[in-house]
N, C-alpha and C positions, 0 to 999 in steps of 0.2 A: 421513728428512725428513718433517715433519708435513704433513698435508693442509691446503691453504689454506682449505678450508671450515671448519675449526675456528676460524679467526680471524674468519670471517664470522658463524658460527652460535653459537659458544660462547666468546666472548672472556673473560668473567668466569671461567668454569671453567678456561680456559687459563691465566689469570693465577694462579689458586690452584695449579694444577699446577706452574707454573714456580717459585712461591715454595716449594712442597714440595720441589722439586728443588734449591733453593738457587741459582737462576739469575736474574740480572737481565737481562731480555730485553725489547726494545722492541716489545711487542705492538701498541701504538697506531700505531707507524710502519708496520708491515706492513699494518694495516687501512687506513691513509691511502693507502699506495701501491697497495693492491689496489683501493680505490674509484676512485682516479685512473686506474688501468689500465682498469677496466671502462668508465669514462666516455670514455676515448680510443677504446676499441673501438667503442662506440656511435656516437661522432662520426665515426670513420673509415668505418663502414658507411653512415652517412647520406651522406657525401661520395661514396663509391663508387656509391651508388644515383643521386645527382645526376649524376655523371659518365656513368653508363650512359644515363640519360635524355637528357643533353646530347648524347651521341654519336649517339643516334637522331635527335635534332632536327637536328643538323648534317647528317647524311646526307640527311634529308628536304628540308632547305633547299637543299642542293646540287643535288638532283634537280630542285627547282623553280626553280633558277637564281637563288636569293636570295643576298645578301651574308651570309657567315657569319663574317667577321673577328672581330667582337666576341664572338660565341659561342665561337669557337675559343680566343680569349684567356682567356675565362672558364674554359673547360675545362682550359687549361694551369694556371691559378691553382689550380683545384680539385685537379689532379694534384699540384701542389707541396705543397698543404696535406696531402694524403694521405701523401706521402713524409715530410714533417716529423713527422706523427703516428706513422707506422710507426717512425721513428727514435727518437722519444720513448718509444714503447711498448716497443721493444727494450731501452732503457736501464732503464725501470722494471721490466720482467720480470727483467732481470739483477740489479737491486737487491733485488727480492723474493726471488729464489733465493739470493742471497748471504746474506740475513738468515735464510732458512729453514734453510740449511745449518748455521747456528750454534745452532739450537734443539734441545734434547734431546728424546728420545722421551717419549711419554705413558705413565706407569706403569700397569700393570694394577691393577684394583681390589683385588686380594688383597695388594698390596705394602704393608708397614707404612710409615706416614708418620713421618718423623723426620729430623733434621738431619745425622746421620752414623752411624757403625757402632754407636753406643750403642743405636740403635733397631732393629738387626737382630734377627731372631727365629730361635731354634734350632728346627729342624724335626725332626731325629733325630740320634742318636749311635750309632756302630757300634764295637764292640770296647771293651776296657778299657785305659786307659793303663797302660803297663808299670810295675811296681813293682820297682825295683832295690834290692839290698842293698848298693849302693855308690853313690858320687856320680857320676851320669852325666856324661860328657864332651860338650862341644859338637862338632858335626861337623867344624869346622875343626881342632880339636885331634886328633881321631881320624884325619882324613884325612891330616894332615901326618905324624903318627907312623907311619902305615901306608905312607907314601910314595905315596899315590894322588891327593892334591890338592896342587897347587903354586901357591900364591897369589903368591909372590915373582916367579916367572918369568912369570906372567900379567901382572903389572904391568910387568915389564921389556919384554915383547913388545908390550904395548899400553898400558894404563893401569890405574888401579884399577877394580874391578868386572869384571875378566876373570880367568879361572882356567884353569890347565892341568890336565887329568885324565891320570893315568898308570897304566899297567899294569892291574891289576884294576879300578881306578876307571873308566878309559876303557872297559874291556870291560863293566862293569856298566851304564854309560850306553847302550852299544850293545845290551846284552841287554834293557834296559828298552824301548828303541825297538822292537826286534823282537817282544818279548812283547806290547806294547800293540797294535801293528799286527795281529799274528796274532789277538789277542782280538777286536778291533773288526771285522775283516773276516770272521773265522771264526764268531763267536758273535752279533754284533750287526748284521750285514748291511750294513756300510759298504764302499764302493768305495774302494780305495787310489788316491791321486793323488800324483804327484810334480810339484809346481808350480814355477814360477820363484820364486827368492828375492828377485828385484828386480821391482818393478811400477811402472807409470806413475801419474801424478797422478790420472787419471780413476778408476783402480782403487782407489786410496787414498780418494778422495772417496766412492766407492760404498758402502763399509762404515762411513764416518764418521770415519776417521782425519784426513782433510783436509776443511776447512781448520783445524779447531779445534785439532788436536794436532800441528801441524807442528813445534813446538819439541821434541817428544818423539821425533821420527823422525830417521833418518839418510838424507840425500839424496846423490846422486852429482852432484858439480859438473860442469856442462856437459852433462848428460843429464837428460831428464825421467824419472828413475828413482829409486826409493826402496827401501831395504832393508826387508823386511817386518817388522813388529813381532809378527806372528802369522800362521799359515797360514790363519786365518779370512779374511784379505784376498783372496788369490787363489782360495781354494775357493768363497767366497760369490759372487765375481764371475765364476765360470765361465760363468754364464748371463746376464751383463749384457746388456741390450738385447734379450733373447730372449723369445719367447712359447712356453711349454712346454705340451704337451698334458696335460690333467688325468690321463689314464691313465698318464703317466710319473711322476707324483708318488706318494709322496714320494721325494726324492733324498737319499741319505746319502753323504757324502764324508769320508774321513779322510786325513791326511797327516802325515808327519814333516817338520819343517823346523827349521833354526836360526832364532832370532828375535832382532831387534835393537832395543833401546830405549835412548834417552838417559837415561831415568829422571830427567827434569827435575823438580825440586822434591823429590827424595828425599834431598838432601844430609843426611848425619848419620843416616840411617835404615839399619839393618841393614848397617853398614859392615864387620862381621866376617863372614868366610866367604863363601858363595856363594848366600845367600838372595835377594839382589837384584843381578842382573848386567846388564851392557849386552848380552851375547850369551848366549843360553841355548837349549837344545833343548826341543822340545815336540811331542807328538802331538796334533793338533787334530781335533775332530769338528764337522761342519757338516751341517745339515739344511735342505732347501727343501721346503715343503709347502703344502697348502691352509690357508686361515685357520682353518677350523673344527677342524682337527686339531692346531694348533700347541701348545696347552697340554698335551695328552696326549703330544705328541712331546717337550716339555721334560722331562716326568717320565722318559720312557724314555732321553733323552739323559743326564740326570743319573745315572740308574741305571747306564748303561754306563760312565761315568767312575768311579762308586763301585765297580763290579765290579773295576776294576784294583786298588784298595786292599784290597778284600776278599780277592782271590786272593793278594796279597802278604802279608796279615796285619798291616796297619798301621792302628791306631785312627784314627778320624776323626769329624767331625760335619758336618752340612749346615745352613747358615744361609740364610735368606731375607733378602736385602739390603733396606734401607730406601730410601725415595725419595732421601735425601741421600747415600747411599753407593753407589748403583747407577751403572753405567757409562752414558755418554752415549747410546748407541744402544739400550739395553735397555729392554724393557717390564717384564720380571721376571727376576731373577737369583738363582740358588742358588750360594753359595760352598761348596766342599768344603774343609774345613780339617783337616790332619793334626796328630796329637799330636807335639810335639817335647819330649822329656824334659828337655833342657838348659835350655829356656825355661819349662818347666812350664806350657805353654799350647798351644792349637791355632793353627796358621798356615795361611793359604790356600795351596792347591795347585791348585785348579781353580775356574773360574767358568763356569757354564752358564746361558746367557741365551736368552730369546725376544725377538727384535727386532720381532716382528709384521711390518708392511709398511714399517717405517721405512727399512731398507736397500733394500728392493725399489723404493721410490719413487725413491731416489737412483740406483739402477742401471737403473731401468725394466725390471725383470724381472717378467713376468706369466705367467698361464696361461690356457688356453682351456678353459672348462668342457665336459664331455662332452655336456651337454644343449643345447649351442649358444648359451648365454647370452653376454653381453658378457665380454670378457677382464677378468681381475681381477689385482691384485697378489698375488704369493705372500707367505708368511711365511717368514722366515729365522731359524735358530737356530744357535748355536755354543757350543762348550765345550771346555775343555782335557781331553784324555783320556789322559795328563795331562802336566804339566810335569816333564820328565825330571830336571833338576837338583834341584828341590825333593823329588822322589821319592827320589833318591839320598841327600839329606840325611836324610830320614825313615828310610830303611833304616839308614844309619850309626848314627843315634841310638837307634832302637828295637831294633836287633838287636846292639848292642854288648855285649861281654863284659867282665868285670872286668879281664882282662889286656890290654884294648885291642884285641882282635881283634873281627871283625864276622862274624856268621853271614850266609850268603847265603840269602835266602828260597827255599824249596823250588821254587817255580814258576819261578825264574830259573836254577836250576842247569843244566838242559839247554842254556840259552843261553850258559852260561859254562864249557862243557867239563867239567861235573860238579863244579866247585869248590864246596865247602861252607862254607869259612871263609876270610876274608881276614885274614892275619896280618902 
């Protein structure tokens, strides 16, 4: 959530930022409500001061034996005015918060300005795209012929965009989860968490999924519970409403969870295979840190996600997303994109974002400086470390052989009972 002071102090810059984000947002409405709110607060304080003075006058008059009926009536009227102002203030504060919850985060100055992915900037490339001496097959064809991906039964059990993994396919997904968690906890200093897969509305609101993205979420009818779209939601909210000691920062958390998304608005996109699913597995990385450390932490977070692909031996590139392509809660985002031979292009497998204090304001997560200064909002970061299904796709396509078999990356073989080739 944006700081209300931005609307008071930098309204024109705020309007430019929102245009760069491609968002139509009622800045003037927020300013109008905020001015009304402050005027009400001033008037209410004046009336409270009048009531306090009146109460003293009533007490003195009573002691002197004077008639205080008119003064008491006046004080009752003042009290009623204060009550009405407090009710109006509560309504205005709710309206302001509801509007602020709809406003996207302010991009960092290093983020390229542009309307969409065409303005994204390539930061680096790792590895060389595989050169096959045969026509590479897409993952859905490889998976079905190997008997490890079953799209037909996924549809039968649920609906489209659900997939059944079988045999070595299911084991490779499990192997990837174990490998990633071991890597991030053993080499990168993350603490493993097993969070709930269902969370309440306040938790969803804390990280920015609600209210804006309600149509993209699955909710449980009759309960205030939502299936998580990413482990970022419960991990980042672990310290919602808390004040953390500076000496305890930074905090690094990782978790494997299934993730659930309606994929609203994606009709017709990536309908073949399992690139875009309603249910998918992911290992998530979350950091909570001091504001002055957050951009250094973003670089190391991205490097941790990259390390997964480097150890697997999958070519990828890192892109800095533009203002028009960046997520709602992010101040800066790096997308990691893996090479998919069947599409002859890079496709996203991880997004690593610094949200600065945007989520912390929504969650009211702060820290107490060691020097005794005032409490401050933390900065929060998150990234996929990485998406399991898309990693499985990348392995199938990049490690395929001419006979349709698939080599198992060396680093995964201990997790797969020594299996070297899926035939």
